[in-house]
GULUMTI-568018 format. One line per 3 residues: number of its first residue (from 1); their letters; for each residue x, y, z of N, C-alpha, C. Coordinates in steps of 0.05 Angstrom, whole numbers, plus 5000, padded with zeros to 4 digits. Layout:
BEGIN
NUM> A> X/Y/Z/X/Y/Z/X/Y/Z | ...
//
This chain:
BEGIN
1> MGI> 7781/5586/1743/7776/5616/1744/7800/5627/1761 | 7805/5652/1751/7827/5667/1764/7818/5680/1790 | 7834/5701/1799/7826/5713/1824/7811/5738/1816
4> PTL> 7787/5742/1829/7773/5766/1825/7784/5791/1840 | 7783/5812/1828/7794/5838/1839/7771/5859/1838 | 7759/5869/1859/7738/5886/1859/7744/5913/1846
7> IST> 7731/5923/1825/7736/5946/1812/7718/5969/1822 | 7692/5962/1825/7671/5981/1834/7646/5968/1843 | 7630/5983/1857/7605/5974/1868/7587/5996/1867
10> DTA> 7562/5990/1855/7542/6008/1853/7516/5999/1864 | 7502/6018/1880/7479/6009/1896/7454/6025/1881 | 7434/6009/1873/7409/6021/1864/7390/6027/1885
13> SNS> 7381/6049/1888/7359/6055/1909/7338/6070/1895 | 7317/6054/1889/7294/6066/1872/7306/6080/1846 | 7325/6064/1832/7338/6073/1809/7327/6060/1786
16> ALI> 7328/6076/1762/7318/6064/1738/7340/6045/1726 | 7365/6049/1731/7387/6033/1719/7413/6037/1735 | 7433/6018/1727/7458/6020/1736/7477/6016/1711
19> EFT> 7495/6034/1709/7516/6035/1689/7543/6034/1697 | 7559/6017/1684/7588/6018/1687/7601/6029/1663 | 7612/6055/1666/7623/6068/1645/7653/6072/1647
22> SGI> 7663/6061/1668/7694/6061/1672/7700/6033/1685 | 7725/6026/1682/7737/6004/1693/7735/5978/1675 | 7723/5983/1653/7722/5962/1633/7742/5967/1611
25> DST> 7764/5955/1611/7786/5962/1591/7804/5939/1587 | 7827/5943/1579/7846/5920/1572/7862/5910/1597 | 7856/5919/1621/7870/5910/1645/7867/5881/1649
28> YDE> 7841/5870/1643/7835/5843/1649/7822/5830/1623 | 7825/5804/1620/7812/5791/1599/7784/5779/1605 | 7778/5778/1629/7752/5773/1637/7742/5791/1658
31> YMF> 7715/5800/1655/7703/5818/1675/7679/5801/1686 | 7672/5806/1711/7650/5792/1724/7633/5812/1740 | 7606/5812/1733/7588/5828/1745/7571/5811/1765
34> VFT> 7571/5821/1790/7557/5804/1810/7533/5821/1819 | 7508/5812/1815/7485/5829/1823/7470/5813/1845 | 7463/5828/1865/7449/5816/1889/7426/5832/1896
37> DCN> 7403/5819/1905/7380/5830/1914/7367/5853/1897 | 7368/5847/1873/7354/5865/1853/7324/5862/1853 | 7313/5881/1867/7282/5880/1871/7270/5901/1856
40> PAS> 7253/5894/1837/7240/5916/1820/7216/5929/1834 | 7212/5953/1827/7187/5967/1835/7159/5956/1824 | 7165/5947/1798/7141/5936/1782/7143/5907/1784
43> DNV> 7120/5896/1782/7115/5868/1782/7120/5852/1756 | 7131/5827/1754/7131/5813/1730/7147/5828/1709 | 7173/5835/1717/7192/5847/1697/7218/5832/1695
46> DFE> 7231/5836/1672/7258/5820/1668/7280/5838/1675 | 7301/5828/1686/7325/5843/1691/7342/5838/1668 | 7354/5857/1657/7369/5854/1631/7393/5872/1629
49> FNG> 7412/5865/1609/7435/5884/1607/7440/5888/1576 | 7457/5909/1569/7465/5913/1544/7495/5926/1544 | 7508/5927/1523/7535/5938/1521/7536/5962/1504
52> STD> 7560/5978/1508/7563/6001/1494/7593/6001/1481 | 7595/6013/1458/7622/6015/1448/7631/6045/1446 | 7615/6063/1457/7620/6092/1456/7621/6104/1481
55> GGS> 7629/6088/1506/7632/6100/1532/7606/6104/1548 | 7582/6093/1534/7557/6094/1548/7539/6114/1536 | 7544/6125/1512/7526/6143/1498/7502/6126/1486
58> AYD> 7507/6103/1475/7486/6085/1464/7491/6059/1474 | 7470/6045/1481/7471/6017/1489/7457/5997/1470 | 7471/5992/1449/7459/5980/1428/7477/5961/1412
61> VTK> 7493/5946/1426/7509/5927/1412/7494/5904/1402 | 7500/5895/1378/7485/5873/1367/7495/5846/1381 | 7474/5830/1385/7480/5804/1400/7466/5782/1389
64> TTT> 7478/5758/1391/7464/5732/1385/7467/5715/1411 | 7445/5704/1419/7444/5693/1448/7426/5669/1449 | 7428/5653/1471/7411/5632/1476/7401/5635/1506
67> WFY> 7378/5625/1514/7367/5628/1541/7352/5601/1548 | 7358/5593/1572/7340/5569/1582/7339/5571/1611 | 7322/5555/1624/7317/5559/1653/7310/5532/1665
70> ASH> 7314/5530/1691/7300/5507/1707/7284/5521/1729 | 7260/5510/1735/7243/5525/1753/7230/5504/1771 | 7219/5513/1795/7206/5497/1813/7187/5518/1830
73> SEA> 7161/5509/1833/7142/5527/1849/7147/5524/1879 | 7141/5544/1892/7139/5545/1920/7123/5524/1933 | 7101/5515/1919/7086/5493/1930/7099/5467/1924
76> GTD> 7122/5466/1913/7133/5437/1908/7124/5424/1883 | 7111/5439/1868/7101/5427/1841/7111/5440/1818 | 7107/5430/1794/7114/5439/1767/7142/5442/1762
79> PTL> 7161/5422/1769/7190/5425/1760/7191/5427/1729 | 7209/5443/1721/7213/5448/1693/7241/5452/1686 | 7249/5444/1663/7272/5449/1649/7265/5458/1619
82> SYE> 7272/5482/1612/7260/5490/1586/7277/5510/1572 | 7278/5510/1547/7291/5531/1529/7270/5551/1523 | 7277/5575/1527/7257/5598/1523/7265/5613/1500
85> TTK> 7250/5610/1478/7259/5621/1451/7251/5652/1452 | 7234/5661/1469/7226/5687/1471/7250/5707/1482 | 7269/5694/1496/7290/5709/1509/7315/5708/1491
88> DLA> 7317/5693/1472/7337/5692/1452/7339/5719/1435 | 7363/5725/1429/7367/5748/1410/7382/5738/1383 | 7372/5746/1362/7387/5735/1336/7395/5762/1322
91> QST> 7421/5769/1325/7431/5794/1312/7414/5818/1318 | 7410/5820/1344/7390/5842/1355/7406/5862/1373 | 7398/5885/1371/7412/5907/1390/7395/5910/1415
94> AFQ> 7371/5894/1420/7359/5897/1443/7372/5887/1468 | 7361/5893/1489/7374/5887/1517/7370/5857/1519 | 7392/5843/1532/7390/5814/1536/7377/5808/1564
97> PLS> 7357/5795/1567/7344/5787/1591/7363/5768/1606 | 7362/5773/1634/7377/5756/1653/7358/5740/1671 | 7336/5754/1674/7314/5740/1692/7289/5744/1676
100> FNT> 7268/5732/1687/7242/5728/1673/7218/5732/1693 | 7204/5754/1690/7178/5758/1706/7186/5760/1737 | 7211/5775/1741/7217/5776/1770/7194/5791/1784
103> GNG> 7186/5780/1811/7166/5796/1825/7177/5818/1840 | 7159/5835/1850/7165/5857/1862/7158/5857/1896 | 7151/5834/1904/7146/5832/1934/7170/5831/1951
106> ADE> 7167/5833/1975/7189/5836/1994/7208/5812/1996 | 7195/5787/1986/7210/5764/1987/7216/5755/1956 | 7215/5774/1936/7219/5770/1910/7241/5788/1900
109> SCA> 7261/5775/1885/7284/5792/1873/7299/5772/1857 | 7321/5782/1844/7338/5765/1829/7367/5770/1837 | 7384/5752/1832/7413/5754/1839/7427/5738/1818
112> GIL> 7453/5744/1813/7467/5727/1794/7494/5738/1784 | 7508/5727/1765/7534/5734/1756/7533/5732/1726 | 7544/5756/1715/7550/5756/1686/7581/5758/1681
115> HLF> 7589/5738/1664/7619/5741/1657/7620/5753/1631 | 7638/5770/1625/7644/5781/1597/7673/5778/1592 | 7679/5767/1567/7707/5761/1561/7717/5779/1541
118> TPS> 7744/5787/1545/7761/5806/1528/7743/5828/1513 | 7731/5844/1532/7715/5868/1520/7733/5888/1503 | 7757/5892/1511/7773/5913/1497/7786/5902/1472
121> NTT> 7784/5876/1466/7796/5865/1442/7784/5876/1417 | 7799/5884/1398/7788/5895/1374/7789/5877/1349 | 7793/5854/1356/7797/5831/1331/7774/5813/1332
124> YVK> 7764/5804/1357/7745/5784/1359/7715/5795/1372 | 7697/5779/1367/7671/5786/1382/7673/5780/1412 | 7655/5791/1427/7656/5789/1456/7638/5769/1467
127> HFY> 7646/5747/1480/7629/5725/1489/7622/5732/1519 | 7599/5722/1527/7590/5725/1554/7572/5703/1561 | 7571/5699/1587/7548/5679/1597/7541/5690/1624
130> ART> 7515/5683/1631/7503/5691/1657/7487/5670/1669 | 7487/5669/1696/7470/5653/1713/7456/5670/1732 | 7429/5668/1733/7412/5686/1749/7391/5668/1764
133> QSY> 7388/5675/1789/7368/5661/1806/7347/5682/1812 | 7323/5674/1802/7300/5696/1804/7275/5684/1819 | 7266/5699/1835/7240/5690/1849/7217/5708/1833
136> RAN> 7200/5692/1820/7179/5706/1802/7155/5715/1818 | 7141/5729/1804/7115/5738/1815/7096/5719/1822 | 7097/5694/1808/7079/5672/1811/7089/5652/1831
139> DTS> 7107/5661/1850/7117/5643/1871/7131/5620/1862 | 7148/5621/1841/7165/5601/1826/7193/5612/1829 | 7213/5596/1835/7241/5599/1835/7251/5592/1807
142> WDC> 7265/5607/1793/7277/5604/1766/7305/5606/1767 | 7321/5588/1759/7349/5587/1755/7353/5592/1722 | 7360/5617/1715/7362/5626/1687/7392/5626/1678
145> FAS> 7395/5617/1653/7421/5617/1640/7420/5631/1612 | 7436/5648/1608/7439/5666/1584/7467/5666/1576 | 7471/5662/1549/7497/5664/1537/7497/5672/1507
148> GYM> 7520/5681/1499/7521/5689/1471/7545/5705/1464 | 7542/5721/1445/7564/5740/1440/7555/5765/1430 | 7570/5788/1437/7565/5813/1424/7581/5815/1398
151> NTT> 7565/5817/1377/7578/5815/1350/7590/5841/1340 | 7612/5848/1353/7626/5871/1348/7656/5869/1350 | 7672/5879/1335/7701/5877/1340/7711/5906/1350
154> SAV> 7694/5923/1358/7697/5947/1373/7701/5939/1401 | 7715/5954/1419/7718/5950/1444/7690/5956/1458 | 7682/5937/1475/7658/5945/1492/7668/5956/1519
157> DAI> 7660/5980/1523/7674/5997/1545/7651/6005/1567 | 7627/5995/1563/7605/6006/1583/7585/5984/1582 | 7572/5978/1605/7549/5960/1608/7528/5972/1625
160> RFK> 7503/5970/1616/7479/5980/1630/7462/5956/1640 | 7452/5958/1664/7435/5940/1676/7408/5953/1684 | 7386/5941/1677/7359/5954/1684/7336/5931/1684
163> FTT> 7314/5938/1694/7291/5919/1690/7274/5929/1664 | 7259/5915/1655/7245/5923/1630/7225/5947/1634 | 7216/5951/1657/7203/5974/1666/7207/5982/1696
166> GNF> 7206/6008/1702/7206/6016/1730/7232/6018/1742 | 7234/6025/1768/7258/6026/1782/7263/6003/1798 | 7287/6003/1811/7294/5979/1829/7313/5985/1850
169> DGV> 7316/5966/1869/7337/5968/1889/7355/5945/1885 | 7380/5948/1890/7398/5924/1887/7429/5935/1887 | 7446/5917/1886/7475/5922/1886/7488/5907/1865
172> IQL> 7504/5918/1850/7519/5906/1827/7549/5914/1833 | 7566/5892/1831/7594/5896/1834/7609/5889/1808 | 7628/5902/1801/7646/5899/1778/7672/5887/1788
175> FGI> 7680/5861/1778/7706/5850/1784/7721/5846/1761 | 7750/5849/1761/7766/5838/1738/7779/5813/1747 | 7781/5795/1729/7790/5766/1735/7817/5764/1725
178> S> 7837/5757/1741/7866/5756/1732/7875/5728/1732
//
């Protein structure tokens, strides 16, 4: 991994979403979004993202993805490693889940990193992968993995983060990797 350079920081305070509509260009071949303490107002909701090829007018980039997780309950029971087909996208414009059923309690939230590769390239699709740690509404810790590609040769120039419903608090930073 190269050296990360902070491009911008956005803080959600009872916000519906966070969008990065600038700073994603041909300056870097890799961009990294670091999200911390993303705590939803609604209980049992997924943290998710989507891309835009028109500066943020529409977030509907077609994606093909895969999603799996490892989990363990607070009580020390039910360890699991599982592939979650309901979080996969197959040539879909839907938002890609990064967490699953994140809780809204004071001790519940999610945090993680999303890597996006060559978003300004107009020859190839745009690959990404993410790893998210989520504390769920059922007192279970989930280590979530999402990866895939945005099936477009247009430049991806904006990214939106949100929960499936409701507002949230949290911080998201955008880094360029040189």
